[in-house]
N, C-alpha and C positions, 0 to 999 in steps of 0.2 A: 938311653932310657927316657930322658926328658923329651927327646924328639918323638919317641913312640907315643908317649902320653899326649903330647900336643896333637899328633896325627889322629889318635883315637877320639879326642874331644871334637876335632873338626868333623870326623866321620859321623860321630853321634849327633852332632848339630845338624848335619845334612839330612840324616835319617829322620830326625824329629821334624825338620822343615817339610820333608816330603810327606810324612804322615799328616801333618797339619794342613798342608795344601790339599791332600786328597780328602780329608774330612770336610774342609771348607767347600770343596767342589761338590761333594755329595750333599752337603747341607743346602747349598744354593740350588742344586738340581732338584732336590725334593721340594724346596720352597717354590721353585719355578713350575714343577709339575702340579702343584696345588693339592697334592694328596688325592683322596677319593673325591669323586664328583660324577656328574653325568654329562653326556655328550650331546651337542646340537651342531647344526651346520648352517651356513648361509652361502649363497651364490652371488658373486660379484662380476661385473663386466671387466674390471681391471683391479688386480690385487697387487700392483707394484708398491713396494715399500713395506709390505707385510712379510714377516718372517716367523717361522715356528718359535714358540716360547714367548712371543710378544704378548703384552698385557691386554686384558679385556677388563674394562672398568665400567662401573655405574656410579654416576655423580662423583667421579674422580677416585673412587675406592676400587682397588683390584678385586675382581670376583672370579677370575679364571685366566686361562692362557689359550693361545692358539696352538693346537696339537700338530696339525699338518695342513699343507696347502697342495691340492691336486687339481688336475684338469678334468672338468665334467662337461663333455661336449665342447662348446665354444665359451663356456663360463669357467671362472675360477672358483673351485669349491674349497671353502675354509672350514675345517673342523675345529670346534671350540670345546674345551673342557670347562664346565661351570662348577664352582665349588658347591658342596652340599650346603643346604640352608638358604640358597639364593633361588627364589622362585621366579620362573619365567612363564608368562602366559602366551597363549597362541597368537595374540596380536602384538607380540614383542617386535621391536625393530632394532637394527644395528647400523652403525655408520662408521666410516674411517675418519681419523683425524691425525694430522701431522703434528708430531711432538717436537721436532727440532728442524733446523735449517738443513741438516744432512739428509732429510727425507724419511726419517724413521716414523712409522705410523703405528697407531694402536687402534683398537676397536672400542667404540662407545655404545653401550647397550641401554635400551629403554625396556624395562621389564614388562610393560604393557599394563593392562587394566588391573587396578588394585582394589576396586570397589567390592564390598562384600554384601551378601544378602543378610536379612535379619537372622537367618540360621547360622551365619558365619561362613557360608560357602562362597567361593569366588564366582562373580558373574560370568567371566570368561574362563574356560577350563585351562588348567596348567599344561605347559608343554611337556611331552613325554620324552623318554630317552631316545636319542636319534632323531628328534623332530627337526624341522626346518624353520628358520627364521625367514619369513617370506619378504619382509621389507628390509632391503639392504641397499644403502646409499654409498656410492663411491665418492671420494674427494677428487677435486680437479687434479689432473696430471700436470707434470712439469711442462709438457708441450703446450697445454692450454694456457697455463700461467705465462709462459714465454710469449705466446701469441697475444694475450691480453696486454702484456707489458709492451710489446711492439706497437700495438695500436695506441696505447697511452703515449708512448714516445713520439709517434707520428703526430698526434694531436698537440703535444707540447711543442714540437718543432714548428707546426703551423702557427701556433700562437706567438712563438718568439719571432718568426718571420714577419707576422703582421705587426708586432710591436716595433720591430726594426724599421719597417716601412713607415710607421706612424710617427715614431719618436727618434729616428736615426739622424735627423737634420738639426742644424743649429736653430732654425726658426721653430721647429717642433719642440726642441728642448726649452726655448724661451717661453713658448706658450704653456708647456707643461709646468715650468717654474712659476709662471704667473697664476696658472690654475691652482697649483698647490698652495701658493701664497693666499689666494682668495679662499680656498677651502680651509686653510688654517685659521684665517680671520673669522670665517663663518662658524667653525667649530668653537672658537673662543667665545663668540657671541652666544652660541647655543649653550655652552658650558655656564656662562654667566646667568643666562635665563633659567637654566635648570637649577643652579645653586640658589637663585633668588626665589624660585617657586618649588623648592624641594619638598617642603611640607605639604603643599597643596597637591603636588603630583603623587606623593606617597599616599595621601588620603584618597585621591581619585583611584589609584591602582587597587587599594584595599576594597573600595566600593565595587569596582569592576570585578574583582576576584570573588567577592561575596555574591554579587549578582549572578555571575556565570556559574558558580558552584550550585546556587539554589535553583537556577533555571535549567541546568543540564538535563535532569530527568524529564522535565516538561518538554524541552526541545526534542529529546529523543522520542518521546511519546507522540509529539506533533508530527515529526518526520515519518514515524510508522503509519500514522493515520493518513498523512498525505500520500505515502506510497500505496497504501491500500486503496485510497480513493481513486488515484490515477490508474491503478490496475483495474479497478471496477469500471471506470469510464472507458478504458481501452477495450475491455471485454464487451461492454454495452455497445460501443460503436461498431465493433467487429460483428456482433450479433445482429445489429440493426442496419448493416451496410445495404442489404437489398431494399429495405424500406426507404433509406436515404436516396438511393439511386432512383427508385420509383417516384419519390417525392420531387426529385429534380426534373424528371420527365413530365410530371403533372404540372410543375411550375411553367415549363415551356408552353404546354398546351393552354394554360391559363392566360399567359401573355398574348398568345395568338387569339384567344377568345376575346380579350379586352380590345384588341385592334378591330376585330370584327364588330364588337358592340359599339365602338366609336363610330364606325361607318354607318351602322344602323341608326345611331343617335343623330347623325347629321341629317339623315332622311326624315326622322321624326321631327326635328326642328323645322325643316322646310314645310312639312305638313302643318305644324303648329302655326307657322307664319300665315299660311293660307286660311286656317280656321279663325285666327284672331282678326284677319282682314274682313271676313264675312260677318263676324260678330260686330265689328265696328260699323259695318254698313246696315246692321239690323236684320241680317238674313239668318234663316234657320231658327231652331228652337231657342238656342242661347241668345241669339240676337233679339228675338221677340221677348224673351224673359227680361232682358235689360231695359226694355222700353215699355213693358206692361206693368203699371203700378200695382194691380191686384196680385199678380204673380210675385212681385217684389215683396209685398207684405207677407204673403204665405212663406216665402223663403226666409224672411227675417225671423218668423216664429220658429221655423225648423232650426235655424242657426242658433237660437237661444237654447234649445234642447241639446244640440250638439255641444255648445259651449259648456253646459253643465257636465256632460260626460267627459269632455276634454279636461275640464278643471280637475276632476278626480284623477285622471291619468297623469296630469302634471305634478300632482303630489306624490306620485309613485317614485320611490328611490330604487336605484339599481346598484348593487355591490357585486363586483367580480373578484374572485379569489383564484390564485394560482398557487398550488401547494405541491411540494415534492418531498418524499420521505425515503430515507435509506434504511432498509431492514438488515440488521447485522447478521442474524443467523442465516437468512435466505440469501444474503449478499445481492440484493436487488433494489431498484428504485421503484417506488409507487407514486404515481402522479395523479393529482386531482385538478379538475376545472369546474368551478362552482359559480353559479349566478343566484343572487338573492334578490327577489322582488319584494320590496317593503312598501305596502300601501299605508301602513301606520307604524308608529314608533314601537309599538308593543307586539307586532306580529310580522311575519314574513313567510314567503314561499321559497323553498330551496330546491334548485335543479342542479344536479351534479353528474359529471362524467368521470369515471375512474379507470385508469390503466394499471391493472394489478398483474404483475408477471406471474404470481402464483396461480392465476387462472380462475375459472369459474367451475365449481364442483357440482355435479349432479349425481343423485343417488337413485338407482333403480332396484326394485325388489321383485324377484321372480319366484313364484311358487312352483316347485317341481314335484311331480307325482311319480312314484315308482309302481309299475304294473308288471308282474307282482313285485313287492318289496323283497329284498334279500333277507335271509334269517337274521334277526337281531336289529334290523333297520326299520325306521319309521316309514309309514305309507307315503308321506309327503314331507318336504322341507322347503325352507325359504332361502334363496340366495340374494345377497345384497352386494351390489357393485357400485363403486364410486368412480366417476369419470371426471377428469379435469381438462377443460378446454380453455384456450387463450382467446378472450374476447373482452370488450369494454363492458364495465358495469355502470349502472346509473342509480341515482338516488332522486326521489321526489318526496319532499317532506313539508309538512305544515308546522310552523314554530310559533309559540306564544310565550312572551316574556312577562314574568311576574316578579317585580322587585329586581334582585340581582341574579335570578335564575331564569333560564330559557328552556322550555320543554318542547321536544320535537317528537313527531311520530309520522309514519308513512313507510315508503319503500327506502331501505338503506342498503346500498350496494346490491341491488337486484333481489333483495329478500325483505320480508317484513321486519321492522325494527323500530326502536325508539331511542331517544337520547336526552341528556340533560347537560346544559352548559351553565357554569357558574362564572360570573363576571366580578372581579375584584380589582382594587387599585385603579379606580376610575376607568374600568373596562380595558386596561392594558394587560391584564392577566386573565386568561380563560382556562378553566379546568373542565374538560369534556369527558363524558362517559357515554359510550354507545353499546347497545345490546342488540344483536341481530343474528341472522343465520341460525334460527332456533329449529331444533329437530334434526339438523344435518350431522351433528356430532354428539358426544356424550353430554356436553354442557353447551349452552349458547355461547356465541362468540362475543367476548367482552373486551372492549378496547378503551384504555385510559390514556388521555393525552393532556399535556399542559403546554400552553402557547403564551409567549410573552412578546410584546411589541417593543423591540429594542430601539428603533427609530420610527418615525411616522411612515406608515404603510408597510413596514418590514417586520416580520415576526419570525422568531425561532421557536421550535417546538420539539417535543420528545415524549416518549411514552412506551407503553407495552401493548401489543396486539394479541388477541386470543389468549388472554391471561389464564383462563380456567382450564384449557386443554393442553395436551402434550405439544401441539404445534405452535406454542407461544413464541413471540419474537419481540425484540426491542428495536426501536427506531428513533432516528433524529432527522429533522428536516427544516425547511425554510418555506415561508409563505409570504406572498405579496397580495395585498388587499386594496382595491381601488373602488371609489364611489363615483357618483355622477359627475362631480366637479373635476376629478382626475381624468375621467373619460372624455369630458368636453375639451380638456387641454391636450390629450393625446391624439384624438381623432383627426383634427386638422393637420397635425404633423404626419400621421399615417397617410392622409389624403395627399399631402405634398409629395411624399415618397412615391406613392402610386402614380401621380401625375408625371414625376420624373422618369419612372420606368416606362 
């Protein structure tokens, strides 16, 4: 009786264990299946290490499982069940990641764009049932890892062989010992230096950190400007390549012309030698002029009149300007070459050539008559056409200075215009206003410019062009300004270079 009771207890215990094991299995299977959800799939080149029921996670949190793995052509199709409440967008991506050294892999999901509009709708539509995750990245296979490991071992073997050849002898070992001893002494000296100057070094590093932190945005902005400028220069050189090639050919022709002119000059000098010989002998008109006192008196009177005229020309100052401006919206360079003829301090004449990539615009108006006009249309109408051509513009203006202001009028960039210049800070700052191109647009073309002389003869400038119309643009530039004294210094140098050529 006691044995039967013991047997019944053991049997009951076995039954309870089986029921508990089955319940745990069902619970685990239900948890693994993830309950209700929706299905998506992805295609991989290699699905080794992936097995059904493997986890699918986002940020380390399980959000689904792998349902099955099948062959789709030459690719491995992996069907995934995603839990309800987890939203995937059409730009979602998936990647494999190894979880253990045994090769078990799981899938890492990126749900895609999460930005919402002001109405709360997603910018990128959600992925539908049965949709495909187009971006699927496979992890490196074991063969690739073994190949990489083999290459690493070969490199390590080469390094060890080189070390053996370098330090495998007694002499090399002694040299290495001496070198290590010297290095140890040097490190001790450096350590003592650092300890004695620790406070100063710490203060210096703090200053460097503050400086680099404060300058980082400016450095990034400068690099962007440098990149933009180099790109514009490259585009300009590419566009002007035919002009550069043509200029090179013209330079060769000019050098040939100089050689020809030198030969002609030698002939002229020989003729001049003959003429001076005849004058010295009193032959010809000039010879008689030098020997006739009456003619000499008349020539002296004429020379006095010429001297009066030349004296006025000697007081004439000449100022040459070279200016280049970069227009930000048009992404082009505009170049000016100017000459100022200054007979007096309070007035001057301005002659200027302008290379404007935006071209010269001409407007034509044509009156068209309809014979007979269509019902509801006028008998005639006017067509207005605007044509832009690339050519040099020019300015010829008369300027008068009164106090700190200079007033200009005349032709400004091939159209009638006027301008005002204000001179402050001992004429080192110029504020310029130009109005021209009147009648070609809705409003006249208004240009405002400020120029500052940073060092002698070198100016930086900036401003806004065509400020009143829709075609307005901002510009920055650089200007060089030379006067008579500078030109007297430069011209002999240029002559020496020409002689060398």
